[in-house]
C-alpha positions as CSV (number, residue, x, y, z in Angstrom):
1,M,10.1,10.2,-26.9
2,S,8.5,7.4,-25.1
3,D,5.8,7.9,-22.5
4,R,8.3,7.0,-19.8
5,E,11.6,8.6,-20.9
6,T,14.5,8.2,-18.5
7,L,17.1,10.9,-18.9
8,P,20.6,9.4,-19.3
9,G,23.7,10.5,-17.5
10,A,22.1,11.3,-14.2
11,T,24.2,9.8,-11.4
12,T,23.0,8.6,-8.1
13,P,23.7,11.2,-5.4
14,K,26.3,10.3,-2.7
15,A,25.4,10.4,0.9
16,P,26.7,13.5,2.8
17,G,29.2,11.3,4.6
18,G,30.8,10.4,1.3
19,A,31.3,14.0,0.2
20,P,34.5,15.2,1.8
21,A,34.9,18.0,-0.7
22,L,32.0,19.9,0.7
23,P,32.7,23.1,2.7
24,E,32.6,22.4,6.4
25,E,29.4,24.5,7.0
26,A,27.7,22.9,4.0
27,L,28.7,19.4,5.3
28,K,27.1,20.2,8.7
29,I,23.9,21.2,6.9
30,A,23.9,18.1,4.7
31,S,24.4,15.8,7.6
32,G,21.2,17.0,9.1
33,Y,19.3,15.5,6.1
34,A,21.0,12.1,6.0
35,F,18.0,10.1,7.1
36,A,18.0,6.3,7.3
37,G,14.3,5.7,6.7
38,P,12.0,6.4,3.7
39,A,12.0,10.1,2.7
40,L,11.0,12.4,-0.1
41,D,13.8,14.0,-2.1
42,L,13.5,17.8,-2.5
43,G,16.7,18.8,-4.1
44,A,20.4,19.6,-3.8
45,L,22.1,22.1,-1.4
46,L,23.1,25.6,-2.6
47,W,26.2,27.1,-1.0
48,D,27.7,30.4,-2.1
49,G,25.5,30.3,-5.2
50,V,26.9,26.8,-6.2
51,C,24.7,23.7,-6.4
52,L,26.2,20.8,-4.5
53,P,24.5,17.6,-5.9
54,D,26.3,15.3,-3.4
55,A,24.4,17.1,-0.6
56,Q,20.8,16.0,-1.0
57,V,17.9,17.6,1.1
58,R,15.0,15.4,2.0
59,I,11.8,15.1,4.2
60,P,11.3,11.9,6.3
61,L,8.1,10.3,5.2
62,P,6.7,9.8,8.7
63,M,7.1,13.5,9.4
64,L,4.7,14.6,6.6
65,N,1.8,14.5,9.1
66,R,3.5,17.2,11.2
67,H,2.2,19.7,8.7
68,G,4.0,22.3,6.6
69,L,4.2,25.6,4.8
70,V,5.1,26.3,1.2
71,A,5.5,30.0,0.7
72,G,6.9,32.5,-1.8
73,A,6.1,35.3,-4.2
74,T,4.0,34.7,-7.3
75,G,6.0,32.9,-10.0
76,T,8.7,31.5,-7.8
77,G,7.8,27.8,-8.2
78,K,5.4,27.0,-5.4
79,T,3.0,25.0,-7.7
80,K,5.9,22.9,-9.0
81,T,7.1,22.2,-5.4
82,L,3.6,20.9,-4.6
83,Q,3.7,18.7,-7.7
84,L,7.1,17.4,-6.8
85,I,6.0,16.5,-3.2
86,A,2.7,15.1,-4.4
87,E,4.3,12.8,-6.9
88,Q,6.6,11.2,-4.4
89,L,3.9,10.8,-1.8
90,S,1.8,9.0,-4.4
91,A,4.7,6.8,-5.3
92,Q,5.1,5.9,-1.6
93,G,1.4,4.9,-1.4
94,V,0.1,8.1,0.3
95,P,-3.1,9.7,-1.1
96,V,-2.8,13.5,-1.8
97,F,-5.3,16.3,-2.0
98,L,-4.4,19.3,-4.1
99,A,-6.5,22.5,-4.7
100,D,-5.9,23.7,-8.3
101,I,-6.5,27.4,-8.2
102,K,-5.0,28.2,-11.7
103,G,-6.1,25.1,-13.5
104,D,-2.6,23.8,-14.2
105,V,-2.2,20.9,-11.8
106,S,-4.1,18.3,-14.0
107,G,-0.7,17.5,-15.7
108,I,0.2,15.4,-12.6
109,S,-1.8,12.6,-14.3
110,A,0.4,12.6,-17.5
111,P,4.1,11.9,-18.1
112,G,6.3,14.9,-18.2
113,V,8.3,16.2,-21.2
114,A,12.1,16.3,-21.1
115,G,12.6,19.8,-22.4
116,D,15.9,21.7,-22.1
117,K,15.0,23.2,-18.7
118,V,14.2,19.8,-17.3
119,R,17.4,18.3,-18.7
120,S,19.4,21.1,-17.2
121,R,17.8,20.9,-13.8
122,V,18.1,17.1,-13.7
123,A,21.9,17.3,-14.5
124,E,22.4,20.1,-11.9
125,V,20.9,18.1,-9.0
126,H,21.9,14.6,-10.1
127,Q,18.3,13.4,-10.4
128,R,17.4,10.2,-12.1
129,W,14.3,11.5,-13.9
130,T,11.7,9.3,-15.6
131,A,8.6,10.7,-17.3
132,T,5.7,9.4,-15.2
133,G,2.0,10.1,-14.8
134,F,0.3,9.5,-11.5
135,P,-3.2,8.1,-10.6
136,A,-5.5,11.1,-10.3
137,E,-9.1,11.9,-9.7
138,F,-10.6,15.3,-10.7
139,Y,-13.2,17.2,-8.8
140,A,-15.0,20.6,-9.1
141,L,-17.0,22.5,-6.5
142,G,-20.7,22.1,-7.3
143,G,-19.7,20.7,-10.7
144,I,-18.7,24.1,-11.9
145,G,-15.6,23.3,-13.9
146,H,-14.1,20.0,-15.1
147,G,-14.5,17.4,-12.4
148,T,-16.8,15.2,-10.4
149,P,-19.1,17.6,-8.4
150,V,-18.2,18.2,-4.7
151,R,-21.3,19.3,-2.7
152,A,-22.0,19.6,1.0
153,T,-25.4,19.7,2.7
154,V,-26.0,22.9,4.6
155,T,-26.5,20.8,7.8
156,S,-23.0,19.2,7.3
157,F,-21.4,22.5,6.5
158,G,-22.6,24.0,9.7
159,P,-23.2,27.6,10.9
160,V,-19.6,28.7,11.6
161,L,-18.3,27.9,8.1
162,L,-21.5,29.2,6.5
163,S,-21.2,32.5,8.4
164,K,-17.7,32.9,7.1
165,V,-18.9,32.4,3.5
166,L,-21.8,34.8,4.0
167,G,-19.6,37.5,5.7
168,L,-21.7,37.5,8.9
169,N,-20.3,39.1,12.0
170,R,-19.9,37.3,15.3
171,T,-23.4,38.1,16.6
172,Q,-25.0,37.0,13.4
173,E,-22.9,33.9,13.4
174,Q,-24.2,33.0,16.8
175,S,-27.7,33.7,15.7
176,L,-27.3,31.4,12.7
177,G,-26.2,28.7,15.1
178,L,-29.5,29.1,16.9
179,V,-31.4,28.6,13.5
180,F,-29.4,25.4,12.9
181,H,-30.3,24.2,16.5
182,Y,-33.9,24.9,15.9
183,A,-34.0,23.1,12.6
184,D,-32.2,20.1,14.2
185,R,-34.7,20.0,17.0
186,K,-37.7,20.2,14.7
187,G,-36.5,17.6,12.2
188,L,-36.2,20.2,9.4
189,E,-33.4,18.8,7.3
190,L,-31.1,21.6,5.9
191,L,-29.9,20.1,2.7
192,D,-29.6,23.1,0.4
193,L,-29.7,26.9,0.7
194,K,-33.5,27.1,0.0
195,D,-34.0,24.8,3.1
196,L,-32.1,27.3,5.3
197,A,-33.8,30.3,3.7
198,A,-37.2,28.7,4.3
199,V,-36.6,28.1,8.0
200,V,-35.3,31.7,8.5
201,A,-38.3,33.0,6.5
202,F,-40.7,31.0,8.6
203,L,-39.2,32.2,11.8
204,T,-39.6,35.9,10.6
205,S,-43.2,35.4,9.4
206,D,-46.3,36.1,11.4
207,E,-46.9,32.4,11.8
208,G,-43.4,31.7,13.1
209,K,-43.0,34.6,15.5
210,A,-43.9,32.4,18.4
211,E,-41.2,30.0,17.5
212,L,-38.7,32.8,17.0
213,K,-39.3,33.9,20.6
214,T,-38.3,30.5,21.8
215,L,-34.8,31.2,20.3
216,G,-34.0,33.9,22.9
217,G,-30.8,35.1,21.2
218,L,-32.2,35.6,17.8
219,S,-33.8,39.0,17.1
220,P,-36.1,39.6,14.1
221,A,-33.6,42.2,12.8
222,T,-30.7,39.7,12.8
223,A,-32.8,37.0,11.3
224,G,-33.7,39.5,8.5
225,V,-30.0,40.2,7.8
226,I,-29.3,36.5,7.6
227,L,-32.2,36.0,5.2
228,R,-31.1,38.8,2.9
229,S,-27.5,37.5,2.9
230,L,-28.7,34.0,2.0
231,T,-30.9,35.4,-0.8
232,A,-28.1,37.5,-2.3
233,F,-25.7,34.5,-2.0
234,E,-28.1,32.2,-3.8
235,A,-28.7,34.9,-6.5
236,Q,-25.0,34.8,-7.3
237,G,-25.4,31.2,-8.3
238,M,-23.8,29.7,-5.1
239,G,-26.7,27.3,-4.6
240,D,-24.9,24.7,-6.7
241,F,-22.3,24.0,-4.0
242,F,-24.9,22.8,-1.5
243,G,-27.2,19.8,-1.7
244,E,-27.1,16.1,-2.3
245,P,-25.6,13.7,-3.1
246,E,-23.1,15.0,-0.5
247,F,-19.5,14.3,-1.2
248,D,-17.9,11.6,1.0
249,T,-14.4,12.8,1.9
250,A,-13.3,9.2,2.4
251,E,-12.9,9.2,-1.4
252,F,-9.7,11.2,-0.8
253,L,-8.1,8.2,1.0
254,R,-7.9,5.8,-1.9
255,T,-5.0,4.1,-3.5
256,A,-4.7,2.8,-7.0
257,E,-4.5,-0.9,-8.0
258,D,-0.7,-0.6,-8.2
259,G,-0.5,0.6,-4.7
260,R,0.2,4.3,-5.5
261,G,-1.8,6.9,-3.7
262,V,-4.5,8.6,-5.7
263,V,-3.9,12.4,-6.2
264,S,-7.3,14.2,-5.8
265,V,-7.2,17.5,-7.7
266,L,-10.0,19.9,-6.9
267,E,-10.3,22.5,-9.7
268,L,-11.0,25.9,-8.4
269,S,-10.2,28.1,-11.4
270,A,-13.9,28.4,-12.3
271,V,-14.7,29.8,-8.9
272,Q,-11.5,31.8,-8.2
273,D,-13.5,35.0,-8.1
274,E,-15.2,33.6,-4.9
275,P,-12.1,33.1,-2.7
276,R,-14.1,33.2,0.5
277,L,-16.3,30.4,-0.7
278,F,-13.6,28.0,-1.9
279,S,-11.2,28.6,1.0
280,T,-14.0,27.9,3.5
281,F,-15.1,24.8,1.5
282,L,-11.6,23.4,1.8
283,M,-11.8,23.9,5.5
284,W,-15.1,21.9,5.5
285,L,-13.4,19.1,3.7
286,L,-10.6,19.0,6.3
287,A,-13.1,19.2,9.2
288,D,-15.1,16.4,7.7
289,L,-12.0,14.2,7.5
290,F,-11.3,15.1,11.1
291,H,-14.7,14.0,12.3
292,D,-14.6,10.6,10.5
293,L,-11.0,9.4,10.8
294,P,-9.9,7.2,13.7
295,E,-6.9,8.0,15.8
296,V,-3.7,6.3,14.5
297,G,-0.9,8.0,16.5
298,D,2.6,8.1,14.9
299,A,2.4,6.0,11.8
300,D,5.1,5.0,9.3
301,K,3.5,7.3,6.7
302,P,0.5,9.6,6.5
303,K,-3.0,8.5,5.5
304,L,-3.4,11.7,3.5
305,V,-1.5,14.9,2.8
306,F,-3.8,17.9,2.2
307,F,-2.4,21.0,0.4
308,F,-4.4,24.1,1.3
309,D,-3.6,26.6,-1.5
310,E,-4.2,30.4,-1.1
311,A,-4.3,29.8,2.6
312,H,-4.4,33.6,3.4
313,L,-7.9,33.7,2.1
314,L,-9.0,31.4,4.9
315,F,-7.7,33.7,7.6
316,D,-8.7,37.0,6.2
317,D,-11.5,38.7,8.3
318,A,-11.9,35.5,10.3
319,S,-13.6,35.6,13.7
320,K,-11.8,34.6,16.8
321,A,-13.9,31.5,17.1
322,F,-13.2,30.5,13.5
323,L,-9.4,30.9,14.0
324,E,-9.6,28.9,17.2
325,S,-11.4,26.1,15.4
326,I,-8.8,26.1,12.6
327,T,-6.0,25.9,15.2
328,R,-7.6,23.0,17.0
329,T,-8.3,21.1,13.8
330,V,-4.6,21.5,12.6
331,R,-3.3,20.4,16.1
332,L,-5.6,17.4,16.4
333,I,-5.8,16.0,12.9
334,R,-2.1,15.0,13.0
335,S,-3.0,12.1,15.3
336,K,-5.4,10.9,12.7
337,G,-2.6,10.5,10.1
338,V,-3.4,13.6,8.0
339,G,-0.7,16.2,7.1
340,V,-1.8,19.7,6.2
341,F,0.4,22.0,4.1
342,F,-0.6,25.6,3.8
343,V,0.4,27.4,0.6
344,T,0.6,31.1,0.6
345,Q,3.0,34.0,-0.1
346,T,4.5,34.8,3.3
347,P,4.5,33.1,6.7
348,K,2.8,36.2,8.1
349,D,-0.4,35.2,6.2
350,V,-0.8,32.4,8.7
351,P,-1.7,33.1,12.4
352,A,1.1,32.5,14.8
353,D,-0.8,29.7,16.7
354,V,-1.2,27.8,13.4
355,L,2.3,28.6,12.1
356,A,3.8,27.2,15.3
357,Q,2.4,23.8,14.3
358,L,3.9,23.6,10.8
359,G,7.1,21.6,11.2
360,N,8.1,21.5,7.6
361,R,8.9,24.7,5.7
362,V,9.7,25.4,2.0
363,Q,10.2,29.1,1.5
364,H,10.6,30.3,-2.1
365,A,11.9,33.8,-3.0
366,L,10.3,37.0,-1.7
367,R,10.4,40.4,-3.2
368,A,11.3,43.7,-1.4
369,F,10.1,46.4,-3.8
370,T,8.0,48.3,-1.3
371,P,8.2,49.1,2.4
372,D,5.4,46.6,3.0
373,D,7.4,44.0,1.1
374,Q,10.4,44.7,3.3
375,K,8.3,44.3,6.5
376,A,7.1,40.9,5.2
377,L,10.6,39.9,4.4
378,T,11.9,40.8,7.9
379,A,8.9,39.0,9.5
380,T,9.6,35.9,7.4
381,V,13.3,35.8,8.5
382,R,12.2,35.9,12.1
383,T,10.1,32.8,11.7
384,F,13.3,30.7,11.0
385,P,15.7,29.3,13.6
386,D,19.3,30.4,13.7
387,L,21.1,29.7,10.4
388,A,24.3,29.9,8.5
389,Y,22.9,32.2,5.8
390,D,22.1,35.9,5.5
391,L,18.5,35.0,5.0
392,E,17.2,38.4,3.9
393,E,19.8,38.6,1.2
394,L,19.2,35.0,0.2
395,L,15.4,35.1,0.0
396,T,15.5,38.1,-2.4
397,G,18.1,36.4,-4.6
398,L,16.7,32.9,-5.0
399,G,15.8,31.9,-8.5
400,T,12.7,30.1,-9.7
401,G,12.7,26.5,-8.4
402,E,15.0,27.4,-5.5
403,A,14.0,27.6,-1.9
404,V,15.0,27.7,1.7
405,V,14.0,24.6,3.6
406,T,13.9,23.3,7.2
407,V,12.0,20.1,8.1
408,L,11.6,17.8,11.1
409,S,14.1,15.0,11.4
410,E,13.2,11.4,12.1
411,K,13.5,12.2,15.8
412,G,11.2,15.2,15.4
413,A,13.9,17.9,15.8
414,P,14.2,20.8,13.3
415,T,16.9,20.3,10.7
416,P,19.4,23.0,9.8
417,V,18.1,25.6,7.5
418,A,19.2,24.8,3.9
419,A,19.0,26.7,0.6
420,I,18.3,24.2,-2.2
421,R,17.8,23.9,-5.9
422,L,14.6,21.8,-6.2
423,R,14.2,18.7,-8.3
424,A,12.1,18.6,-11.4
425,P,8.6,17.0,-11.3
426,E,8.3,13.8,-13.4
427,S,4.8,14.5,-14.5
428,L,3.6,17.1,-17.0
429,M,4.2,20.7,-15.7
430,G,1.0,22.2,-17.0
431,P,-2.6,21.2,-17.8
432,V,-3.5,18.2,-19.8
433,E,-5.6,18.7,-23.0
434,P,-9.3,19.5,-22.2
435,A,-10.5,16.4,-24.1
436,V,-8.2,14.2,-22.1
437,L,-9.4,15.8,-18.8
438,E,-13.0,15.3,-19.8
439,R,-12.5,11.6,-20.6
440,A,-10.8,11.1,-17.2
441,V,-13.7,12.8,-15.4
442,T,-16.6,11.2,-17.1
443,G,-14.9,7.8,-17.1
444,S,-14.5,7.7,-13.3
445,P,-17.0,5.6,-11.3
446,L,-17.3,8.6,-8.9
447,F,-18.7,10.8,-11.7
448,E,-21.8,8.5,-11.9
449,R,-22.2,8.5,-8.2
450,Y,-22.1,12.3,-7.7
451,A,-22.8,14.0,-11.0
452,Q,-26.6,14.2,-10.8
453,A,-27.9,16.6,-8.1
454,V,-30.9,15.2,-6.1
455,D,-33.5,17.3,-4.3
456,R,-35.4,15.1,-1.8
457,E,-37.9,16.3,0.7
458,S,-36.4,18.4,3.4
459,A,-37.1,21.7,5.3
460,Y,-38.3,23.7,2.3
461,E,-40.9,21.0,1.3
462,K,-42.0,20.4,4.8
463,L,-42.6,24.1,5.5
464,Q,-44.3,24.5,2.1
465,R,-47.0,21.9,3.0
466,R,-47.5,23.0,6.6
467,P,-51.3,23.4,7.2
468,E,-53.2,26.6,7.5
469,P,-54.5,27.2,11.1
470,G,-57.2,24.7,11.9
471,Q,-56.4,22.5,8.9
472,P,-54.9,19.0,9.1
473,E,-51.4,18.5,7.8
474,Q,-51.1,17.3,4.2
475,P,-49.1,14.1,3.8
476,A,-46.0,14.1,1.7
477,P,-46.4,12.6,-1.7
478,S,-44.6,9.5,-0.5
479,E,-47.0,9.1,2.4
480,R,-50.3,9.2,0.5
481,P,-52.2,5.9,0.6
482,E,-52.0,3.5,-2.3
483,P,-54.6,0.9,-3.4
484,E,-53.9,-2.5,-2.0
485,S,-54.1,-4.2,-5.4
486,R,-51.5,-1.8,-6.7
487,R,-49.2,-2.5,-3.8
488,E,-49.4,-6.2,-4.4
489,E,-48.7,-5.8,-8.1
490,R,-45.7,-3.5,-7.4
491,S,-44.2,-5.8,-4.9
492,R,-44.1,-8.6,-7.5
493,E,-42.5,-6.2,-10.1
494,E,-40.0,-4.3,-8.1
495,P,-37.1,-5.1,-5.7
496,S,-37.6,-4.6,-2.0
497,V,-37.2,-1.2,-0.5
498,V,-34.0,-2.2,1.2
499,E,-32.6,-3.4,-2.2
500,Q,-33.5,-0.2,-3.9
501,V,-32.1,2.0,-1.2
502,V,-28.8,0.2,-0.7
503,G,-28.3,-0.1,-4.4
504,S,-28.9,3.6,-5.1
505,G,-26.4,6.4,-5.5
506,M,-28.2,8.3,-2.7
507,F,-27.6,5.7,0.0
508,K,-24.5,7.4,1.5
509,S,-26.2,10.8,1.6
510,L,-29.3,9.4,3.3
511,A,-27.1,7.5,5.8
512,R,-25.2,10.7,6.7
513,S,-28.4,12.5,7.6
514,I,-30.0,9.7,9.5
515,G,-29.0,11.3,12.8
516,T,-31.2,14.3,12.0
517,Q,-34.2,12.1,11.0
518,I,-34.1,9.9,14.1
519,G,-32.4,11.9,16.8
520,R,-33.7,15.3,15.7
521,E,-30.6,16.8,17.1
522,I,-27.2,16.6,15.5
523,T,-24.1,16.7,17.6
524,R,-21.8,19.4,16.3
525,S,-18.1,20.1,17.1
526,L,-15.2,22.4,16.0
527,F,-16.8,24.4,13.2
528,G,-20.3,23.4,14.1
529,T,-20.2,20.9,11.3
530,A,-22.4,17.9,11.7
531,R,-20.9,14.6,12.8
532,R,-22.2,12.1,10.2
533,R,-22.6,8.4,10.7
534,R,-21.2,6.2,7.9
């Protein structure tokens, strides 16, 4: 088999208008998906258990920034649906972000294999299938796993998201916000967890009690709880996720030389036992994009489509303020050209205010083995508009790779609810070989930029060298005087400071925190994340 095998015998689907043999109800549904502009092909209509390949179901490309939901029980094909959509977005020049919880999405970078199941599916839906790999970049949170490390500074992450990770209650969350405010005001850069712990420890010490009193809403007891939570969190090895060089989320917006969108795959299998951490980190990535991207209005295609896997973990035990921030982010980021797809088991996992903003729906099968399952099934049916199917019966009878779909038309109106048999992804459905993945990671220019963690002077170091009462402050190592003869010699040997800084891998991280160093107060919004200057 060649790397780009094209299956023979697949015919080009006819437009709904050219399918007079379709049942009348099916023809009405199919006509709702006959879009004139560019669109992604999802699959063929199912009617009375029969696949109708002349009735193709699609999503208009400009509507992908109206957000969406991919839901269904475990093992029903959600991951393959993400892969199918991501491939076509990439082919249309749209960058994609995918969270890889199970470690099996790396195959999107390699051509697929035309096995018996693929051949059967391709024939059923009249798909012209060509084995194709797509441009991909691989990331790992904190470098734990196979991928370029993704880190955030504590300052950038902000108090609201960090409170979610630490499991703090609303009062403790507000108190942590006061600690961030104090650090901003005093020029104490919070780059990693030890910086934040040092500030809280200082405020609870005898020396810092006077400073603590200036933060009226922060009690010593609450500060102690925060410090213990930070200490336990860092003891679990979570410090690797915070620090510099901080990841620039603009890396997700790249296209390859051939014009296809780069698929950014964030491996989470190595941290899947810390769901609160990785779900909140995904929200930081999204909030950071929101901060930095300009308004674009209604564009011909999205600038990025962001798939948020295991979305229910984000909403579990979330505070009211946190949920309100998520809702605002989802509502407003559309105007910046970013589409967000939440991936979970049932629509009830997503708060109603967020669910109402998800215009595109792909619902895979649900199970009804228990009373709770039946409640979830009934609740799911209620989230769909009127339809020609008995949806409760249909959802429990769908096979793997089948789904119920409704999307927004080119005019922004919901399409008729359609049961479909999905197309087969053209890339490899499964992980690539570990050696292949490792070569892809280490061969990326981004790996060199972000691989090595850097610990520059910040709050921890500044508080460590604070003077004893009555003693002058010790200068930082970089501030200690140097003999004039050595300065002249070094100036002849080395490039200028500007050349060194601009040419270094740390330049972006330094630039992002310049607001803290100069203004001493960082403007925060939505989740309390820092607005960074680039």
